N, C-alpha and C positions, 0 to 999 in steps of 0.2 A: 568500682572504677568509673569515674566520669570521663569520657573522651568527646571531643569535638567532631562533629561530623554524624554521618547516617551508617548504621550498620544493616546489613542484609541478613534476613533469617528465612528458613523454609518452615512453613506452616501448613501441615497436611490436613486434610479433611478426613475424618472429622476431628476437631481440637476444641476443647472447652473454651467458651468465649468467643469463637469465631462463627459467624453465621453468615447467610447469604441474604441480600436485600431481594427486591422484587426482579423478576425477569422483565428487562426492557423491550419494549416494542420499538423497532428500529425501521429506518428508510429501506435500508438494504441488508446484505448479508445475514438474512433471518434464520438461516440454519445454525448460525452462530450464536449461542447464548450469551448475553451480557448481563451482568449483575453486580451491585456493589458488594465489596466485602466488609462486614461490619465486625469491628474488634471490640469486645467489652470485657474488661478485666481478663484478657487472654495471657496465659504464661506458657511459655515453652522453654525446654531444657537447652543449656548451653551448646549441647551437640548440635542443635539446629542452626548454629551460626553459619552464614555461608561467606567464606573467605575469612579476612580478619576483621577485628573491631575497627570502625571508623572507615572503611572501604566501600561502604554501601553505595555511595554516589558514583564511585568509578565502575562498580560492578553494573550498575544501572546503566551507565553511558556506554559500556562495551556491550551490554545486551542489545541497547538500542541499535547500535552500529550493525550488528549482526541481524537483528530484526528488520532493518530497513532493507537489506537484500531481500529478505522474504515477503516483504511487502511490495517491493518491486516486482517480484516474480508473480505475486497474486494479480497485481495490475496489469502485468504483461498477459496473463491468461484471461482477464476480462475484455482488454483490448483485442486479442486475437479473436475471441468469440464474437465481439461486436463487428470486427471486419468481416469475418466469415459469414456473418448473418446478412450484413450490408451486401456483399457481393453475391450471394446465393439468391437474395431477393431481387436485387437489381438485374440479374441475369434472366429471371423469370417473369418480371414485371415488363408487360407489353405497353407500349404507348407509340400510336401511329404506326402500328404494323411491326415494330422493332423492339427488342428489349431496350430498357432505358440505359443500359451500359453503352449504347451507342451514342449516347449524349456526352458532349464534352464537359459539361458541368458536373455531371456525375463521375466521369473518369478523373477529372482534377480532384475531386474529393477523395475518392478511393486511392489515388496516388499519394495525396497529403496524408492520408490515414495510414497508409503502408510505410511511408518514410518514418513517420513519427514512432511507430511501433517498432520497426528495426533498429532505429537510433537508440530507444530506450532499452532494447534487448542487448545490444552490444555494451552499453554502460553496466548493465546488470551483469553480464558475464565476467567484465573486467573486475567490478567490485568482488565477485564471488572467488575469481582467480586469485586476487591479491589475498583475500582472506584464506583461501586454501593453502597458499604458500607461505603463510605466517607474516606477511607484509602489512604495513599499516594501510587501512582502508576506510578510514572515517570519511574522507573527502569523497571518495568514490562511491560509498554506499549511500552518502546524502544525494549524490548527482543522480545515481540510478533511481532511488526513491523519487526524487522530484520529477524527473524526466518520464518515468514510467507511470506514475499516478496521474500527472497532469496530461500525458498523452492517452491514457485510459478514459479519463473524462471527456476529452476532446472527440476521440474516436467514437464513444458511445453517443455522444451528442450528434455527431455528424451521420452516424447509422440510423438514428431516428429521423434525421432529416431526408435520408435517401429513402427510407420506408414511407415516409409521409405519415398519413393517418394511421396506417398499420403500425407504425412504430410506437403509437401511443397506447395501444391496446394490449392488453395481458395475453392475448392469444399468441402474440410474437415474443421472442425473448429479448428484444432490443430494449424495451423498458426496464426490465430486470438488470441487464448490463449497466443502463445508466445509473440505476440506483445503487448497485453493488460498486460501481467505481468510485463514487463520492467519496467513500470512507477512506480511501487510499491516500487522499490528499490530507487526511486528518490524523489517523493514529500514527504511533511511532515518530511522531512530530509532523506538524503541519508543514505546508510548502514553504510557508514564511520562515519556519524554523530550519528547514533544509538549507534556505538561501544563506541564512546567517552562519551555519555551520560551514557551508562552502566558502563563503568569503572570509571567514574566520581562518580556515585552513589555508587559503590562499595568501593572506597577509602574514599569518605565522611563518609561511615558508619564505616570504620575501624578506621578512625582518630577521630571519636567522642567519 
């Protein structure tokens, strides 16, 4: 039977005709393995169908919506770690006889980092609450993912600025936070895609 659209299937490992490509070396999140899935004459039984025939795209989109809350949470963890690292270093780093947290420029950076983090956290909680209550959350998930991922990248960047040269060495965790944050703006849809989703949902509500 030929159907238009995409269908989703479960393909367990090992399955004849399915193999993994090489493990990729990545900028960040190196503890998470990444590899291509290679399908060659791979056959699976009908029982492996996920959902209904032709509903694969809808399933994928629903999975992305939920996944974006997860990526937002990941980004929040990275951002919190970067902020904690910056505060700890700044309190201990002495300049002219005082910790650099006495400097207004450093205080302004820390304040902006904290505001961005908490704003993203609240958006993430809201998206999770809507999902848990069975309500539509596509827009909110995209907003949470966008805010949290961009906050993580910005906060990790500012943490390195506060640490100065020490932020650039592997002895300190700041450089890892910076590397790990970057992927959160890419997978489960780039920041550009999140903006398209948010705008699309706004316009859909306006036109309905």
